[in-house]
HTML snippet that shows the backbone in 3Dmol.js (N, CA, C, O; Angstrom):
<script src="https://3Dmol.org/build/3Dmol-min.js"></script>
<div id="view" style="width:600px;height:400px;position:relative"></div>
<script>
const pdb = `
ATOM      1  N   MET A   1       0.914  -1.142   0.075  1.00  0.00           N
ATOM      2  CA  MET A   1      -0.060  -0.023   0.103  1.00  0.00           C
ATOM      3  C   MET A   1       0.960   1.215  -0.046  1.00  0.00           C
ATOM      4  O   MET A   1       2.140   1.159   0.299  1.00  0.00           O
ATOM      5  N   ARG A   2       0.394   2.229  -0.555  1.00  0.00           N
ATOM      6  CA  ARG A   2       1.229   3.388  -0.617  1.00  0.00           C
ATOM      7  C   ARG A   2       0.861   4.376   0.302  1.00  0.00           C
ATOM      8  O   ARG A   2      -0.310   4.651   0.564  1.00  0.00           O
ATOM      9  N   GLN A   3       2.008   5.005   0.880  1.00  0.00           N
ATOM     10  CA  GLN A   3       1.763   6.201   2.006  1.00  0.00           C
ATOM     11  C   GLN A   3       1.554   7.428   1.202  1.00  0.00           C
ATOM     12  O   GLN A   3       1.986   7.626   0.067  1.00  0.00           O
ATOM     13  N   GLN A   4       0.803   8.267   1.965  1.00  0.00           N
ATOM     14  CA  GLN A   4       0.159   9.458   1.578  1.00  0.00           C
ATOM     15  C   GLN A   4       1.404  10.575   2.075  1.00  0.00           C
ATOM     16  O   GLN A   4       1.976  10.472   3.159  1.00  0.00           O
ATOM     17  N   ARG A   5       1.632  11.413   1.286  1.00  0.00           N
ATOM     18  CA  ARG A   5       2.560  12.414   1.804  1.00  0.00           C
ATOM     19  C   ARG A   5       1.993  13.393   2.786  1.00  0.00           C
ATOM     20  O   ARG A   5       0.830  13.772   2.653  1.00  0.00           O
ATOM     21  N   THR A   6       2.700  13.796   3.702  1.00  0.00           N
ATOM     22  CA  THR A   6       2.168  14.592   4.675  1.00  0.00           C
ATOM     23  C   THR A   6       2.736  16.023   4.453  1.00  0.00           C
ATOM     24  O   THR A   6       2.110  16.978   4.915  1.00  0.00           O
ATOM     25  N   GLN A   7       3.930  16.219   3.745  1.00  0.00           N
ATOM     26  CA  GLN A   7       4.602  17.320   3.732  1.00  0.00           C
ATOM     27  C   GLN A   7       4.329  18.106   2.064  1.00  0.00           C
ATOM     28  O   GLN A   7       4.279  17.409   1.051  1.00  0.00           O
ATOM     29  N   ARG A   8       4.202  19.352   2.033  1.00  0.00           N
ATOM     30  CA  ARG A   8       4.076  20.049   0.746  1.00  0.00           C
ATOM     31  C   ARG A   8       5.536  20.121   0.082  1.00  0.00           C
ATOM     32  O   ARG A   8       6.587  20.319   0.692  1.00  0.00           O
ATOM     33  N   SER A   9       5.408  19.956  -1.050  1.00  0.00           N
ATOM     34  CA  SER A   9       6.787  20.453  -1.691  1.00  0.00           C
ATOM     35  C   SER A   9       7.113  21.900  -1.651  1.00  0.00           C
ATOM     36  O   SER A   9       6.239  22.756  -1.518  1.00  0.00           O
ATOM     37  N   PRO A  10       8.359  22.164  -1.763  1.00  0.00           N
ATOM     38  CA  PRO A  10       9.010  23.667  -1.901  1.00  0.00           C
ATOM     39  C   PRO A  10       8.202  24.510  -2.841  1.00  0.00           C
ATOM     40  O   PRO A  10       7.722  25.622  -2.618  1.00  0.00           O
ATOM     41  N   VAL A  11       8.138  23.792  -3.923  1.00  0.00           N
ATOM     42  CA  VAL A  11       7.656  24.638  -5.060  1.00  0.00           C
ATOM     43  C   VAL A  11       6.196  24.954  -4.682  1.00  0.00           C
ATOM     44  O   VAL A  11       5.813  26.124  -4.657  1.00  0.00           O
ATOM     45  N   ALA A  12       5.366  23.910  -4.384  1.00  0.00           N
ATOM     46  CA  ALA A  12       3.851  24.079  -4.061  1.00  0.00           C
ATOM     47  C   ALA A  12       3.848  25.388  -3.072  1.00  0.00           C
ATOM     48  O   ALA A  12       3.170  26.363  -3.397  1.00  0.00           O
ATOM     49  N   ALA A  13       4.475  25.395  -2.084  1.00  0.00           N
ATOM     50  CA  ALA A  13       4.538  26.132  -1.026  1.00  0.00           C
ATOM     51  C   ALA A  13       4.845  27.913  -1.399  1.00  0.00           C
ATOM     52  O   ALA A  13       4.237  28.884  -0.947  1.00  0.00           O
ATOM     53  N   ARG A  14       5.986  27.883  -2.363  1.00  0.00           N
ATOM     54  CA  ARG A  14       6.362  29.226  -2.849  1.00  0.00           C
ATOM     55  C   ARG A  14       4.914  29.457  -3.965  1.00  0.00           C
ATOM     56  O   ARG A  14       4.510  30.613  -4.089  1.00  0.00           O
ATOM     57  N   ALA A  15       4.339  28.568  -4.574  1.00  0.00           N
ATOM     58  CA  ALA A  15       3.397  29.245  -5.522  1.00  0.00           C
ATOM     59  C   ALA A  15       2.208  29.550  -4.877  1.00  0.00           C
ATOM     60  O   ALA A  15       1.406  30.290  -5.448  1.00  0.00           O
ATOM     61  N   THR A  16       1.941  29.048  -3.657  1.00  0.00           N
ATOM     62  CA  THR A  16       0.849  29.824  -3.024  1.00  0.00           C
ATOM     63  C   THR A  16       0.888  31.112  -2.337  1.00  0.00           C
ATOM     64  O   THR A  16      -0.085  31.816  -2.070  1.00  0.00           O
ATOM     65  N   ALA A  17       2.279  31.375  -2.043  1.00  0.00           N
ATOM     66  CA  ALA A  17       2.536  32.443  -1.276  1.00  0.00           C
ATOM     67  C   ALA A  17       2.629  33.616  -2.191  1.00  0.00           C
ATOM     68  O   ALA A  17       2.310  34.714  -1.735  1.00  0.00           O
ATOM     69  N   ILE A  18       3.080  33.502  -3.586  1.00  0.00           N
ATOM     70  CA  ILE A  18       3.129  34.596  -4.437  1.00  0.00           C
ATOM     71  C   ILE A  18       1.639  34.644  -5.198  1.00  0.00           C
ATOM     72  O   ILE A  18       1.238  33.721  -5.907  1.00  0.00           O
ATOM     73  N   ARG A  19       0.970  35.727  -4.967  1.00  0.00           N
ATOM     74  CA  ARG A  19      -0.151  36.163  -5.838  1.00  0.00           C
ATOM     75  C   ARG A  19      -0.237  37.290  -6.070  1.00  0.00           C
ATOM     76  O   ARG A  19      -0.002  38.162  -5.233  1.00  0.00           O
ATOM     77  N   ALA A  20      -0.626  37.529  -7.370  1.00  0.00           N
ATOM     78  CA  ALA A  20      -1.017  38.907  -8.091  1.00  0.00           C
ATOM     79  C   ALA A  20      -2.067  39.703  -7.273  1.00  0.00           C
ATOM     80  O   ALA A  20      -2.878  39.026  -6.640  1.00  0.00           O
ATOM     81  N   PRO A  21      -2.149  40.944  -7.210  1.00  0.00           N
ATOM     82  CA  PRO A  21      -3.119  41.829  -6.284  1.00  0.00           C
ATOM     83  C   PRO A  21      -4.288  41.448  -7.220  1.00  0.00           C
ATOM     84  O   PRO A  21      -4.228  41.439  -8.449  1.00  0.00           O
ATOM     85  N   THR A  22      -5.466  41.103  -6.386  1.00  0.00           N
ATOM     86  CA  THR A  22      -6.793  41.016  -6.964  1.00  0.00           C
ATOM     87  C   THR A  22      -7.820  42.186  -6.505  1.00  0.00           C
ATOM     88  O   THR A  22      -8.979  42.278  -6.912  1.00  0.00           O
ATOM     89  N   ASP A  23      -7.228  43.014  -5.638  1.00  0.00           N
ATOM     90  CA  ASP A  23      -8.239  43.981  -5.225  1.00  0.00           C
ATOM     91  C   ASP A  23      -8.528  44.967  -6.279  1.00  0.00           C
ATOM     92  O   ASP A  23      -7.700  45.090  -7.181  1.00  0.00           O
ATOM     93  N   LEU A  24      -9.740  45.781  -6.282  1.00  0.00           N
ATOM     94  CA  LEU A  24     -10.142  46.603  -7.133  1.00  0.00           C
ATOM     95  C   LEU A  24      -9.656  47.821  -6.356  1.00  0.00           C
ATOM     96  O   LEU A  24      -9.412  47.853  -5.150  1.00  0.00           O
ATOM     97  N   PRO A  25      -9.535  49.012  -7.404  1.00  0.00           N
ATOM     98  CA  PRO A  25      -9.110  50.376  -6.654  1.00  0.00           C
ATOM     99  C   PRO A  25     -10.167  50.963  -6.112  1.00  0.00           C
ATOM    100  O   PRO A  25     -11.327  50.709  -6.435  1.00  0.00           O
ATOM    101  N   THR A  26      -9.764  51.917  -5.117  1.00  0.00           N
ATOM    102  CA  THR A  26     -10.867  52.570  -4.491  1.00  0.00           C
ATOM    103  C   THR A  26     -11.209  53.872  -5.154  1.00  0.00           C
ATOM    104  O   THR A  26     -12.228  54.474  -4.813  1.00  0.00           O
ATOM    105  N   SER A  27     -10.429  54.326  -6.063  1.00  0.00           N
ATOM    106  CA  SER A  27     -10.600  55.597  -6.929  1.00  0.00           C
ATOM    107  C   SER A  27      -9.998  55.409  -8.276  1.00  0.00           C
ATOM    108  O   SER A  27      -8.877  54.950  -8.493  1.00  0.00           O
ATOM    109  N   GLY A  28     -10.811  55.789  -9.105  1.00  0.00           N
ATOM    110  CA  GLY A  28     -10.235  55.990 -10.529  1.00  0.00           C
ATOM    111  C   GLY A  28     -10.986  54.636 -11.260  1.00  0.00           C
ATOM    112  O   GLY A  28     -12.000  54.075 -10.845  1.00  0.00           O
ATOM    113  N   TYR A  29     -10.362  54.360 -12.201  1.00  0.00           N
ATOM    114  CA  TYR A  29     -10.783  53.292 -13.064  1.00  0.00           C
ATOM    115  C   TYR A  29      -9.726  52.078 -13.272  1.00  0.00           C
ATOM    116  O   TYR A  29      -8.514  52.209 -13.101  1.00  0.00           O
ATOM    117  N   ALA A  30     -10.396  50.826 -13.685  1.00  0.00           N
ATOM    118  CA  ALA A  30      -9.399  49.684 -13.842  1.00  0.00           C
ATOM    119  C   ALA A  30      -9.641  49.151 -15.035  1.00  0.00           C
ATOM    120  O   ALA A  30     -10.706  49.417 -15.591  1.00  0.00           O
ATOM    121  N   LEU A  31      -8.875  48.460 -15.529  1.00  0.00           N
ATOM    122  CA  LEU A  31      -8.965  47.391 -16.712  1.00  0.00           C
ATOM    123  C   LEU A  31      -9.339  46.162 -16.343  1.00  0.00           C
ATOM    124  O   LEU A  31      -8.504  45.669 -15.585  1.00  0.00           O
ATOM    125  N   ILE A  32     -10.186  45.513 -16.549  1.00  0.00           N
ATOM    126  CA  ILE A  32     -10.572  43.972 -16.106  1.00  0.00           C
ATOM    127  C   ILE A  32     -10.345  43.254 -17.262  1.00  0.00           C
ATOM    128  O   ILE A  32     -11.032  43.510 -18.251  1.00  0.00           O
ATOM    129  N   VAL A  33      -9.394  42.294 -17.309  1.00  0.00           N
ATOM    130  CA  VAL A  33      -9.417  41.305 -18.550  1.00  0.00           C
ATOM    131  C   VAL A  33      -9.366  39.789 -17.926  1.00  0.00           C
ATOM    132  O   VAL A  33      -8.571  39.252 -17.154  1.00  0.00           O
ATOM    133  N   ASP A  34     -10.578  39.317 -18.601  1.00  0.00           N
ATOM    134  CA  ASP A  34     -10.915  37.965 -18.240  1.00  0.00           C
ATOM    135  C   ASP A  34     -11.310  37.570 -16.780  1.00  0.00           C
ATOM    136  O   ASP A  34     -11.231  36.430 -16.322  1.00  0.00           O
ATOM    137  N   GLY A  35     -11.814  38.847 -16.017  1.00  0.00           N
ATOM    138  CA  GLY A  35     -11.923  38.472 -14.713  1.00  0.00           C
ATOM    139  C   GLY A  35     -10.674  38.993 -13.625  1.00  0.00           C
ATOM    140  O   GLY A  35     -10.683  38.947 -12.395  1.00  0.00           O
ATOM    141  N   HIS A  36      -9.728  39.445 -14.449  1.00  0.00           N
ATOM    142  CA  HIS A  36      -8.619  39.710 -13.395  1.00  0.00           C
ATOM    143  C   HIS A  36      -8.354  41.314 -13.542  1.00  0.00           C
ATOM    144  O   HIS A  36      -8.265  41.749 -14.691  1.00  0.00           O
ATOM    145  N   ALA A  37      -8.251  42.020 -12.686  1.00  0.00           N
ATOM    146  CA  ALA A  37      -7.798  43.476 -12.418  1.00  0.00           C
ATOM    147  C   ALA A  37      -6.354  43.660 -13.044  1.00  0.00           C
ATOM    148  O   ALA A  37      -5.355  43.231 -12.466  1.00  0.00           O
ATOM    149  N   LYS A  38      -6.308  44.256 -14.138  1.00  0.00           N
ATOM    150  CA  LYS A  38      -4.820  44.424 -14.661  1.00  0.00           C
ATOM    151  C   LYS A  38      -4.066  45.760 -14.481  1.00  0.00           C
ATOM    152  O   LYS A  38      -2.962  45.751 -13.935  1.00  0.00           O
ATOM    153  N   LEU A  39      -4.624  46.910 -14.920  1.00  0.00           N
ATOM    154  CA  LEU A  39      -4.281  48.242 -14.877  1.00  0.00           C
ATOM    155  C   LEU A  39      -5.122  49.145 -14.248  1.00  0.00           C
ATOM    156  O   LEU A  39      -6.339  48.965 -14.194  1.00  0.00           O
ATOM    157  N   GLU A  40      -4.533  50.146 -13.746  1.00  0.00           N
ATOM    158  CA  GLU A  40      -5.535  51.364 -13.214  1.00  0.00           C
ATOM    159  C   GLU A  40      -5.018  52.768 -13.925  1.00  0.00           C
ATOM    160  O   GLU A  40      -3.887  53.216 -14.114  1.00  0.00           O
ATOM    161  N   PHE A  41      -6.311  53.251 -14.229  1.00  0.00           N
ATOM    162  CA  PHE A  41      -6.149  54.681 -14.728  1.00  0.00           C
ATOM    163  C   PHE A  41      -6.850  55.762 -13.880  1.00  0.00           C
ATOM    164  O   PHE A  41      -7.733  55.486 -13.067  1.00  0.00           O
ATOM    165  N   LYS A  42      -6.396  57.025 -14.123  1.00  0.00           N
ATOM    166  CA  LYS A  42      -7.199  58.156 -13.536  1.00  0.00           C
ATOM    167  C   LYS A  42      -8.209  58.647 -13.940  1.00  0.00           C
ATOM    168  O   LYS A  42      -9.066  59.122 -13.195  1.00  0.00           O
ATOM    169  N   THR A  43      -8.291  58.611 -15.395  1.00  0.00           N
ATOM    170  CA  THR A  43      -9.430  59.064 -16.057  1.00  0.00           C
ATOM    171  C   THR A  43     -10.336  58.023 -16.784  1.00  0.00           C
ATOM    172  O   THR A  43      -9.659  57.095 -17.227  1.00  0.00           O
ATOM    173  N   GLU A  44     -11.529  57.920 -17.009  1.00  0.00           N
ATOM    174  CA  GLU A  44     -12.433  56.945 -17.934  1.00  0.00           C
ATOM    175  C   GLU A  44     -12.113  56.894 -19.282  1.00  0.00           C
ATOM    176  O   GLU A  44     -12.107  55.772 -19.789  1.00  0.00           O
ATOM    177  N   ASP A  45     -11.843  57.860 -19.991  1.00  0.00           N
ATOM    178  CA  ASP A  45     -11.091  58.009 -21.231  1.00  0.00           C
ATOM    179  C   ASP A  45      -9.818  56.955 -21.433  1.00  0.00           C
ATOM    180  O   ASP A  45      -9.771  55.890 -22.049  1.00  0.00           O
ATOM    181  N   LEU A  46      -9.047  57.501 -20.853  1.00  0.00           N
ATOM    182  CA  LEU A  46      -7.807  56.576 -20.805  1.00  0.00           C
ATOM    183  C   LEU A  46      -7.986  55.017 -20.802  1.00  0.00           C
ATOM    184  O   LEU A  46      -7.438  54.222 -21.566  1.00  0.00           O
ATOM    185  N   ALA A  47      -8.923  54.724 -19.718  1.00  0.00           N
ATOM    186  CA  ALA A  47      -9.246  53.298 -19.473  1.00  0.00           C
ATOM    187  C   ALA A  47     -10.092  52.809 -20.551  1.00  0.00           C
ATOM    188  O   ALA A  47      -9.818  51.675 -20.945  1.00  0.00           O
ATOM    189  N   VAL A  48     -10.977  53.360 -21.068  1.00  0.00           N
ATOM    190  CA  VAL A  48     -11.937  52.933 -22.359  1.00  0.00           C
ATOM    191  C   VAL A  48     -10.806  52.919 -23.420  1.00  0.00           C
ATOM    192  O   VAL A  48     -10.755  51.854 -24.035  1.00  0.00           O
ATOM    193  N   GLN A  49      -9.991  53.743 -23.741  1.00  0.00           N
ATOM    194  CA  GLN A  49      -9.125  53.717 -24.767  1.00  0.00           C
ATOM    195  C   GLN A  49      -8.126  52.464 -24.886  1.00  0.00           C
ATOM    196  O   GLN A  49      -7.890  51.848 -25.925  1.00  0.00           O
ATOM    197  N   ALA A  50      -7.632  52.232 -23.727  1.00  0.00           N
ATOM    198  CA  ALA A  50      -6.701  51.046 -23.603  1.00  0.00           C
ATOM    199  C   ALA A  50      -7.456  49.999 -23.568  1.00  0.00           C
ATOM    200  O   ALA A  50      -6.823  48.984 -23.863  1.00  0.00           O
ATOM    201  N   ALA A  51      -8.691  49.797 -23.298  1.00  0.00           N
ATOM    202  CA  ALA A  51      -9.615  48.815 -23.522  1.00  0.00           C
ATOM    203  C   ALA A  51     -10.128  48.414 -24.672  1.00  0.00           C
ATOM    204  O   ALA A  51     -10.514  47.253 -24.810  1.00  0.00           O
ATOM    205  N   LYS A  52     -10.196  49.242 -25.568  1.00  0.00           N
ATOM    206  CA  LYS A  52     -10.670  49.246 -27.020  1.00  0.00           C
ATOM    207  C   LYS A  52      -9.302  48.768 -27.754  1.00  0.00           C
ATOM    208  O   LYS A  52      -9.272  47.865 -28.590  1.00  0.00           O
ATOM    209  N   ASP A  53      -8.184  49.504 -27.316  1.00  0.00           N
ATOM    210  CA  ASP A  53      -6.981  48.870 -28.194  1.00  0.00           C
ATOM    211  C   ASP A  53      -6.558  47.441 -27.926  1.00  0.00           C
ATOM    212  O   ASP A  53      -6.058  46.815 -28.861  1.00  0.00           O
ATOM    213  N   LEU A  54      -6.706  46.866 -26.760  1.00  0.00           N
ATOM    214  CA  LEU A  54      -6.577  45.718 -26.197  1.00  0.00           C
ATOM    215  C   LEU A  54      -7.490  44.740 -26.982  1.00  0.00           C
ATOM    216  O   LEU A  54      -7.117  43.750 -27.610  1.00  0.00           O
ATOM    217  N   LYS A  55      -8.620  45.151 -26.845  1.00  0.00           N
ATOM    218  CA  LYS A  55      -9.892  44.399 -27.587  1.00  0.00           C
ATOM    219  C   LYS A  55      -9.825  44.176 -29.262  1.00  0.00           C
ATOM    220  O   LYS A  55     -10.267  43.216 -29.893  1.00  0.00           O
ATOM    221  N   THR A  56      -9.147  45.343 -29.765  1.00  0.00           N
ATOM    222  CA  THR A  56      -8.789  45.174 -31.029  1.00  0.00           C
ATOM    223  C   THR A  56      -7.724  43.923 -31.321  1.00  0.00           C
ATOM    224  O   THR A  56      -7.924  42.963 -32.066  1.00  0.00           O
ATOM    225  N   ARG A  57      -6.702  44.165 -30.637  1.00  0.00           N
ATOM    226  CA  ARG A  57      -5.523  43.222 -30.769  1.00  0.00           C
ATOM    227  C   ARG A  57      -5.917  41.555 -30.270  1.00  0.00           C
ATOM    228  O   ARG A  57      -5.456  40.506 -30.719  1.00  0.00           O
ATOM    229  N   PHE A  58      -6.832  41.743 -29.294  1.00  0.00           N
ATOM    230  CA  PHE A  58      -7.235  40.255 -28.961  1.00  0.00           C
ATOM    231  C   PHE A  58      -8.833  40.247 -28.750  1.00  0.00           C
ATOM    232  O   PHE A  58      -9.321  40.434 -27.636  1.00  0.00           O
ATOM    233  N   PRO A  59      -9.473  40.056 -29.697  1.00  0.00           N
ATOM    234  CA  PRO A  59     -10.850  40.164 -29.729  1.00  0.00           C
ATOM    235  C   PRO A  59     -11.670  38.974 -29.036  1.00  0.00           C
ATOM    236  O   PRO A  59     -12.898  39.027 -28.971  1.00  0.00           O
ATOM    237  N   ASN A  60     -10.918  37.877 -28.512  1.00  0.00           N
ATOM    238  CA  ASN A  60     -11.552  36.819 -27.678  1.00  0.00           C
ATOM    239  C   ASN A  60     -11.403  37.211 -26.280  1.00  0.00           C
ATOM    240  O   ASN A  60     -11.999  36.563 -25.420  1.00  0.00           O
ATOM    241  N   LEU A  61     -10.689  38.178 -25.973  1.00  0.00           N
ATOM    242  CA  LEU A  61     -10.650  38.404 -24.340  1.00  0.00           C
ATOM    243  C   LEU A  61     -12.053  39.066 -23.981  1.00  0.00           C
ATOM    244  O   LEU A  61     -12.675  39.663 -24.860  1.00  0.00           O
ATOM    245  N   GLN A  62     -12.568  38.952 -22.633  1.00  0.00           N
ATOM    246  CA  GLN A  62     -13.561  39.461 -22.235  1.00  0.00           C
ATOM    247  C   GLN A  62     -12.714  40.670 -21.388  1.00  0.00           C
ATOM    248  O   GLN A  62     -11.878  40.498 -20.501  1.00  0.00           O
ATOM    249  N   ILE A  63     -13.133  41.752 -21.869  1.00  0.00           N
ATOM    250  CA  ILE A  63     -12.290  43.401 -21.286  1.00  0.00           C
ATOM    251  C   ILE A  63     -13.753  44.213 -20.680  1.00  0.00           C
ATOM    252  O   ILE A  63     -14.808  44.305 -21.307  1.00  0.00           O
ATOM    253  N   LYS A  64     -13.509  44.699 -19.440  1.00  0.00           N
ATOM    254  CA  LYS A  64     -14.245  45.516 -18.770  1.00  0.00           C
ATOM    255  C   LYS A  64     -13.549  46.681 -18.449  1.00  0.00           C
ATOM    256  O   LYS A  64     -12.320  46.619 -18.426  1.00  0.00           O
ATOM    257  N   VAL A  65     -14.135  47.774 -18.188  1.00  0.00           N
ATOM    258  CA  VAL A  65     -13.789  48.980 -17.436  1.00  0.00           C
ATOM    259  C   VAL A  65     -14.513  49.137 -16.157  1.00  0.00           C
ATOM    260  O   VAL A  65     -15.726  49.331 -16.082  1.00  0.00           O
ATOM    261  N   TYR A  66     -13.621  49.034 -15.058  1.00  0.00           N
ATOM    262  CA  TYR A  66     -14.379  49.262 -13.703  1.00  0.00           C
ATOM    263  C   TYR A  66     -14.221  50.551 -13.251  1.00  0.00           C
ATOM    264  O   TYR A  66     -13.159  51.150 -13.419  1.00  0.00           O
ATOM    265  N   ASP A  67     -15.383  51.150 -12.568  1.00  0.00           N
ATOM    266  CA  ASP A  67     -15.406  52.517 -12.162  1.00  0.00           C
ATOM    267  C   ASP A  67     -15.804  52.262 -10.683  1.00  0.00           C
ATOM    268  O   ASP A  67     -16.829  51.750 -10.233  1.00  0.00           O
ATOM    269  N   ALA A  68     -14.523  52.845  -9.942  1.00  0.00           N
ATOM    270  CA  ALA A  68     -14.481  52.721  -8.482  1.00  0.00           C
ATOM    271  C   ALA A  68     -15.325  53.511  -7.937  1.00  0.00           C
ATOM    272  O   ALA A  68     -15.766  53.123  -6.855  1.00  0.00           O
ATOM    273  N   GLU A  69     -15.755  54.648  -8.388  1.00  0.00           N
ATOM    274  CA  GLU A  69     -16.693  55.451  -7.643  1.00  0.00           C
ATOM    275  C   GLU A  69     -18.056  54.982  -7.837  1.00  0.00           C
ATOM    276  O   GLU A  69     -18.657  55.211  -6.788  1.00  0.00           O
ATOM    277  N   THR A  70     -18.748  54.488  -8.602  1.00  0.00           N
ATOM    278  CA  THR A  70     -19.789  53.642  -8.736  1.00  0.00           C
ATOM    279  C   THR A  70     -19.812  52.158  -8.518  1.00  0.00           C
ATOM    280  O   THR A  70     -20.837  51.526  -8.263  1.00  0.00           O
ATOM    281  N   LYS A  71     -18.634  51.656  -8.633  1.00  0.00           N
ATOM    282  CA  LYS A  71     -18.580  50.344  -8.286  1.00  0.00           C
ATOM    283  C   LYS A  71     -18.980  49.371  -9.151  1.00  0.00           C
ATOM    284  O   LYS A  71     -19.252  48.252  -8.717  1.00  0.00           O
ATOM    285  N   ARG A  72     -19.067  49.669 -10.488  1.00  0.00           N
ATOM    286  CA  ARG A  72     -19.632  49.022 -11.794  1.00  0.00           C
ATOM    287  C   ARG A  72     -18.603  48.969 -12.798  1.00  0.00           C
ATOM    288  O   ARG A  72     -17.668  49.739 -13.018  1.00  0.00           O
ATOM    289  N   ALA A  73     -19.010  47.776 -13.430  1.00  0.00           N
ATOM    290  CA  ALA A  73     -17.852  47.610 -14.690  1.00  0.00           C
ATOM    291  C   ALA A  73     -18.706  47.543 -15.933  1.00  0.00           C
ATOM    292  O   ALA A  73     -19.786  46.969 -16.075  1.00  0.00           O
ATOM    293  N   GLU A  74     -17.985  48.267 -16.835  1.00  0.00           N
ATOM    294  CA  GLU A  74     -18.967  48.267 -18.324  1.00  0.00           C
ATOM    295  C   GLU A  74     -18.092  47.347 -19.019  1.00  0.00           C
ATOM    296  O   GLU A  74     -16.864  47.361 -18.935  1.00  0.00           O
ATOM    297  N   GLN A  75     -18.960  46.348 -19.883  1.00  0.00           N
ATOM    298  CA  GLN A  75     -18.303  45.479 -20.865  1.00  0.00           C
ATOM    299  C   GLN A  75     -17.681  46.361 -22.015  1.00  0.00           C
ATOM    300  O   GLN A  75     -18.090  47.498 -22.249  1.00  0.00           O
ATOM    301  N   ILE A  76     -16.777  45.822 -22.636  1.00  0.00           N
ATOM    302  CA  ILE A  76     -16.247  46.608 -23.885  1.00  0.00           C
ATOM    303  C   ILE A  76     -16.347  45.819 -25.193  1.00  0.00           C
ATOM    304  O   ILE A  76     -15.763  44.736 -25.212  1.00  0.00           O
ATOM    305  N   GLU A  77     -17.007  46.211 -26.290  1.00  0.00           N
ATOM    306  CA  GLU A  77     -17.338  45.733 -27.420  1.00  0.00           C
ATOM    307  C   GLU A  77     -16.961  46.140 -28.476  1.00  0.00           C
ATOM    308  O   GLU A  77     -17.201  47.347 -28.428  1.00  0.00           O
ATOM    309  N   LEU A  78     -16.428  45.870 -29.609  1.00  0.00           N
ATOM    310  CA  LEU A  78     -16.139  46.583 -30.804  1.00  0.00           C
ATOM    311  C   LEU A  78     -17.203  46.486 -31.462  1.00  0.00           C
ATOM    312  O   LEU A  78     -17.874  45.456 -31.398  1.00  0.00           O
ATOM    313  N   ALA A  79     -17.575  47.565 -32.241  1.00  0.00           N
ATOM    314  CA  ALA A  79     -18.403  47.605 -33.461  1.00  0.00           C
ATOM    315  C   ALA A  79     -18.212  46.687 -34.357  1.00  0.00           C
ATOM    316  O   ALA A  79     -17.033  46.367 -34.504  1.00  0.00           O
ATOM    317  N   PRO A  80     -19.066  46.093 -35.084  1.00  0.00           N
ATOM    318  CA  PRO A  80     -18.955  45.000 -35.940  1.00  0.00           C
ATOM    319  C   PRO A  80     -18.378  45.655 -37.429  1.00  0.00           C
ATOM    320  O   PRO A  80     -18.937  46.628 -37.935  1.00  0.00           O
ATOM    321  N   ALA A  81     -17.489  45.158 -37.899  1.00  0.00           N
ATOM    322  CA  ALA A  81     -16.659  45.997 -39.026  1.00  0.00           C
ATOM    323  C   ALA A  81     -17.335  45.889 -40.391  1.00  0.00           C
ATOM    324  O   ALA A  81     -16.849  46.460 -41.367  1.00  0.00           O
TER     325      ALA A  81
END
`;
const viewer = $3Dmol.createViewer("view");
viewer.addModel(pdb, "pdb");
viewer.setStyle({}, {cartoon: {color: "spectrum"}});
viewer.zoomTo();
viewer.render();
</script>
């Protein structure tokens, strides 16, 4: 019969300790790509322009612009060509 391991490997321990920040900003705007907050912007115009540029390059990504003041996210879609 096989014994179960009781200790975690050093690689697994490091992987769980290093995490990307997932907090949404308390002010300004954030770019959310496939459910993960990636960039923060001070103005809505800059955030929307960055989202549209990214959506143009990678149309299959789900991209939203999060407004910290209203705590709402707007889905970015490109107009059909």
